[in-house]
N, C-alpha and C positions, 0 to 999 in steps of 0.2 A: 393474507390481505387481498382485500377485492382487486386490486391492480393486477396481481398475478393470477387471480381466477380469470379475469378478463383477457390476458395475455393468452391462458390455455384455451379460452374459448374462440378468439381470434385464430389460432393456429389449428382449430379443428379437432384438437385433442379431447375436450369435453363438450358436450350441449349445454345450453342455457339452462335447461331443467335442471341438469346434475349440478351445476353452479348454484343454483337456487336452492337444491337440497343440502348441499355443502355449508352454504351460508346458513341455513336453518339450524343446521347441526352445531355449527359454530356459536350461534346464540346459546344454545343448550349447554354444551360441553368445553366451549373455548378452544384453544389452540388455532394454529394457522388454517387458512383456506385449504392450502395443499395436504395437510395432515388429514382433513376432514374428508377431502376428495378420496384419500388413500382409504381411510376408515370406512367409506361407503362401497369401495370397490370400484369406482369409477376409474381410477388410475393406480398402477402399481407404484410404490415407492422408487422403483428401478427408474421407470419411466419418468418420473417427475424429476429425479435428480439428473436423468439424461437431459432433458428440456432445459435446465438451467446450466448445464455444463457443456453445450453443444461446440464442438471444436469449428474454427475457420475452415471452410473446405477449400481445397487447392482449386482456383480457377481452371475452368476447361476451356474457355474462349478469351480471347482479348478483352472483349466487353465486361466478362467477369471480374476483371483487374480493377475495374474502375478508372483506369488510366488510358489516356489516348497514345498512340504509336509514337507520335513525335516527343511526347513526355520521356517514355520510355527510352527511346533513341538518345534523347539529350542526357539521360541519367548514365545511360551506357558509355556515352562520350567521356564523362567525367570520370568514369571508373578506369578506362582503358589508356588515358592520357600518359599514364606513367607505367604501363603494364609490359612494354615490348611486344613480345609473341604471345598469343591467347588463344584459347578454343571457346566454343561456345557454354561448354559446362564450366569455364572458369568464370565466365559473366554471369551465368545463371546462379552460381554459389554466391557470387557478390550481392546482386540485386535481389536475390530470394525468388525469383520468377521462374515460372516453368520453361523449359528450354525451348518448346514451340513458339513462346511468346517472345524470347530473345533472337530466336532465330527470324522472326518476322520482323523484327527491328533491325537486325544485321542485314538483313535484305534490302532495307530502306536507306541504311548507312552505306552500303556498297554501291547503291545507284547514284548516291550523293557524292561518291569518290572521297568518302571520309574513312574508310577502311579497305585494305587489300587482302586477298588471300594469297599467303605464302606457301601453302601447300597443303596436303591432305593424304591420307592412307586408302581413301575410297572416293565413291561419288557422292555419299551422303553429306551434307552440310555439317552434321555433327563431328565428322572427322577432319574438317578444314582447320587449318592454323591461320589466324589472322593478324594483321599488323596494322595499326593507325598510320594513315597517310599524313603526308606534310599539311594537306588542306585540311585534315581531320584535327592535326594537332592544333592548328590556329583555331578552328571551331569550338575545341574542347577548352582552349584558354579564354575565349569569349564566353563560355557557358560559365567558366570558373568565376570569371569576374561578375557574372550576374547573381550566381548562388554556388557556394562551395560545398554543398551537401553532396556527398558520394558515398552514400549507405545502401542498405536494403529499400527497395522501393516502397513507397508510403501508400496506405490504404486511404480511402476516402471518409471524409468525417460522418457522413451517413451510415457507412458500415462500421466505424468505430463507436458511434452512439447506440447503434442497435446491439453490439455485443456487450457494451457496458450495461444495457437495461436487461439483457439476456442473463448477465451473472450478476445482479442486483444483490447487494447485502440483505435485502429484505426476504430473499430465497432462503438465507442459512437458518436451518434448525440447530440451536445450542440445546444441548440436553443438560439437564442437572447434574447428572454423573460427571460429564465432561468439565463443566464449571468447577465443581468441587476437587475434582482430581488437579485441574490446571493450578488452583489455589492452595494445593496442600503444601506448596513450600512456604507459604506465608501463614503466619498466626493471626487468623481474622476471626472476628465474633459471628456467631451464628446468623445474627438479623442481618449483618452486613452482606454475608453469603448470599441469604435469600434476596435482598435488594437487588445485587449485582445479576443474578442469572436473568430476570426478565428485562433487566436493563440492557442487556449485552443483546437478548434474543430480538428485542424489538427493532435493533438497528437505528435508533434515534439516537439524539446526541445527549451525552453524559457532561456532568458538570461536578468535578470533584474538588472539594474545597476543605481547608483545615489546616492546622499549624504544620510548619515545615519538619520533614523528616519522619513522617509516620507512614509512608508507604504509598502515596498517591502516584507516583511515577512507576512504582514497582507494579501497582493494581493495573494501571494503563498499559503498561508493557505486557503484562499476562494476557489481559483480553485480546491484544494483537496475536498472541500465540494460539488462542483458543480458535480463533477463526478458522472455519474448516476448508477444505477444498483448494482448488487450484483455480487459476484464470487464466485467460489469453489477453495479451496487450499486443499492439504494434510497435515495431521498431519506430514508426513515423507515421505522421498524418499529413495529407495534403488538404488545404483549404485556401480557396480563392488563389489558387496558382503558387501558394507558398508552403514551405515545409516546415512542420512541427516534429521536433525529435521528443517522443516520450519514454522510451526506454532508458532507465537510470540504474546502473549497476549498484548504485548505493542504496536505492530504495526497492529494487526488485532482485528476487532470487529465481533465476531460471530452474526449471524441473524437467525431467525426461518426460516426453509427451505420452508415451505409452501407444500410441497410433503409428500406423507405417506412413513415411515420409511422404508418399504419394498422396495420402488422404488430406495432410495438413497445407494450408497456404503459410509458406514457410516466412512470409512478411511478418507474421505473429509469433510471439514466444508464450510458451507456457510457463507461468512463474507461481510462487506461492502468493496467497492473498497479501498485497502490499501493506506495510505498516510505516506510515511516515511520521517521523517525530521532528518538532521543532521546539526552539527554547527561546531564550533571550535573543537570538541571532535574527527572528523573523522580521522581515520589512514588508510593507505592502507590494513592493515589486515582485516578492518571491510569489504573490498570490495572483500573477498575472503572467503572460506570456512574456518572455525575455527575447528580444530581438538583438543578435548579435550583429554589429555593424560590420564586422570584417568577414566573417563567413556568411553573412545575409541569408541566415535561416532562423528558426526560433527554437527555444526549448520550452518545454511544458511547463505550466504553474506546479507548484506543490500540491494541490488538490487534484490537478488531472493525473498527476503520478499516483495519489492515493485513492483514484476511484476503484469502486469494487473492494476497498480494503479498511484500512483504519487510520485516522489522522488525529495526532495527538499534538495539541498545543500545550506543552510544558511549561510549568513557571508563568502561567498567563497574567499579565498585567506588568511583565517586568521586560517586555520586548522594547525594540527600539521605536516603535510606534505606539502611540496612545490606544489603550484597549477600546475607546468608543469609535475610532476610526476604523481599527481591525473589525469591530461587530458590525458597524455600518456596511462594510465591504459584503459582510457575510449574513446579512439579514434574508436577502431573498433566497439565495442558496439553501440556507436551513429551512426555509420555510416552504418552498417550492421545489426543492431539490433538483434545481438546475442551475446553471452558472453561465454568465456571459463573459466571452473573450473578444478583445479587440486586436486587430492587426494594425501594423504601423500605417497602412493604406487607409484606415479609418473602417474597413469592413469589420462588422460585428457578428458573431455568430454564438449559438447556444450549444453547450456541453451537459451530459448529466453530471449532478452533483450526488454521486452515490458512495457514502463512505459513512461510517461509524465515527462520528467527530467527538473527541474527549478533550474538554478543557480541564486542566489541573492548576490550581492556585493556592499560594499561601495567604493571599490577602482577601479581606471580608469581601465576598460577592457585592454587597450593596454599595461598596468604595469603587467597584469596576463597572458595573451595569445597571441598567435601568429595568423596571418590572416588565416593560415591553420586549426586552430581550430576553430575559429569564423566562418569560411565557414560552419562548421557542425553543428552549431547552426542556425537553421532556423529563429527563431525570437529573435530579440536584442530590448529591450524596455527600455527606460530611465524613471525612476520614479523621476520625478523633484519635487522641493520646490513648496508648493502652492502660488497661487496668494494672494493678500490681501483678495480679496472676498472670495475664495475658504477657506482661513484661519477662516474668520468669519463664514462661514457655519459649518466649523468642530467645532469651538468653541460653537456655538449654539447647535448641535448636542450632544456635550459632556455635556453642561448644561442640556440639557434635560434628558439625561440618568442618571445624578446624581442629578437630581430635585433641581438645582439651575436656579433662575432667571436670564436670560442673560440680562445683563444692557450694551446697547450699549455705553453709555458714558464712563464707565469704561473700555469697550473694547478699545476705542480710546485712553484712557489714557494709557494702556498698550503699544499700538503701538509707540505712541509718546513719552513717558516718559521712556520706557524701551528698546524696540527694536530699535527704532532711536537713542535714547541717547548713548546706549552701542554698536551701530553696530553690532547687532544679528540677523542673517537671520531666516525667519521663516521656522519652521518645522511642518509637520504634526502631530507630536506626542506631540508638546509643549501643545496644549489645554488639552489634557486628563491629562498631569503630573501637570500642572499649577492647573486645577480643584481639582485634588486629593490633594494638598495640602492645599486647601481651605476647601476641605471637613474633611481632617484630623483634621485641626485646630477647625472646628466647633464641631466635635465630643468630643474633649478634653476639649473644654470650654462650651459645652453644649448648642449650641446655632445652630440656622438655617446657613446653609452654604449660604452667600451672596458674590456677586461681588463689594466689597468695595476698595477703594485706599488703605486701611490698609491691606485688605487681598492679594491684588495683589502685593505690595510691598514685603509682607511677603513671598509670594509664589515665587516671582522672588529670592528674596535673598537667599531663601533654594535651589533654583533649579539651578540656573547659577552662575559659577565662573566669576566674571566681575570685 
């Protein structure tokens, strides 16, 4: 993409002439700008990957933390208020700040008589044992009344935004073989796989629609697993003097950094690219910052948690909010790839809206959205019911996974005496659910699960209302 080329140009990695050559080659051969730069020999594939996976470097000065000494000192006060005796290393671990930064803040706290030195094994400050004073206890309680956040030190909004842009989903290269391998556990027709590949690689929004029970959610979840690489997110962000917590153990899966601890800013976590899924429980509030009036700090919105990853709006149209209100909230973010957040103080700020958004619905799209919104969704893909041949392949696969011998005669009995007799249409989820009934019965009666006429009739009777 041109934007990525411009960022490489700004960083001094390529020249304007090289970028223009890459754009000319892209016109003839397709592909991404980065791939064409590699093909022309202007940048190696390894250097390109490094550019978009740079780790947040550990600060070497107080200024590089982006935080004031007084802010750090106040955060330390809230950590030590219930610690008893402690050392600099203990505080550094809790705040995720370098020891030299913590030491400077502790010097300030000692001058203010908020902490006392209780002892030490040498003359160096790192060997001292500290304890909060009575004056410090009072100060700590006052700070807790203002904001109860006592976690890792936050990073600034500017640094967070820059890191999101560095890790953009637009830089992801999804190869055809990776797509085919990822979807190998599903029975999908060739045309659908060919449409999914470019859609995923584009980083643009997708809209899956079609009858229920035919794999829209399974396909969306698989796309989340295809997303390569890892990213860095901060534990928390500071904006306008307020704290916003970002890391969510439900949405974010930490991984080993692979780099030395001294090289990484410990306020950041390395995680798998996030996949945030929401269904009927979605409300407008979840798309904005949540301010806790008791703790007096914020929790990030769902889309902030999904940045650099995937956001799945499953069962779209069945949320607690009207679809049009949801779509109106996201028209600008989907179009301009930025979002606007507002603090309770009235301050508004901008964050990147960098994610692959997937809508999945059983409802006719024309009943949900207007043409203006659909224009903003690059890919609209219908997930149809399986053909008879595809249905049989799905049934075989489900039987294999459950160690049930597939019986073609009984399969045709199911089609003729159940589906056709009761005029029920085929759904991709039916084989799994029918075989589950057969397996449940076999476990209860303590015999091997088999595709028999009796078992199929039993499963049909339990599963369908006919």
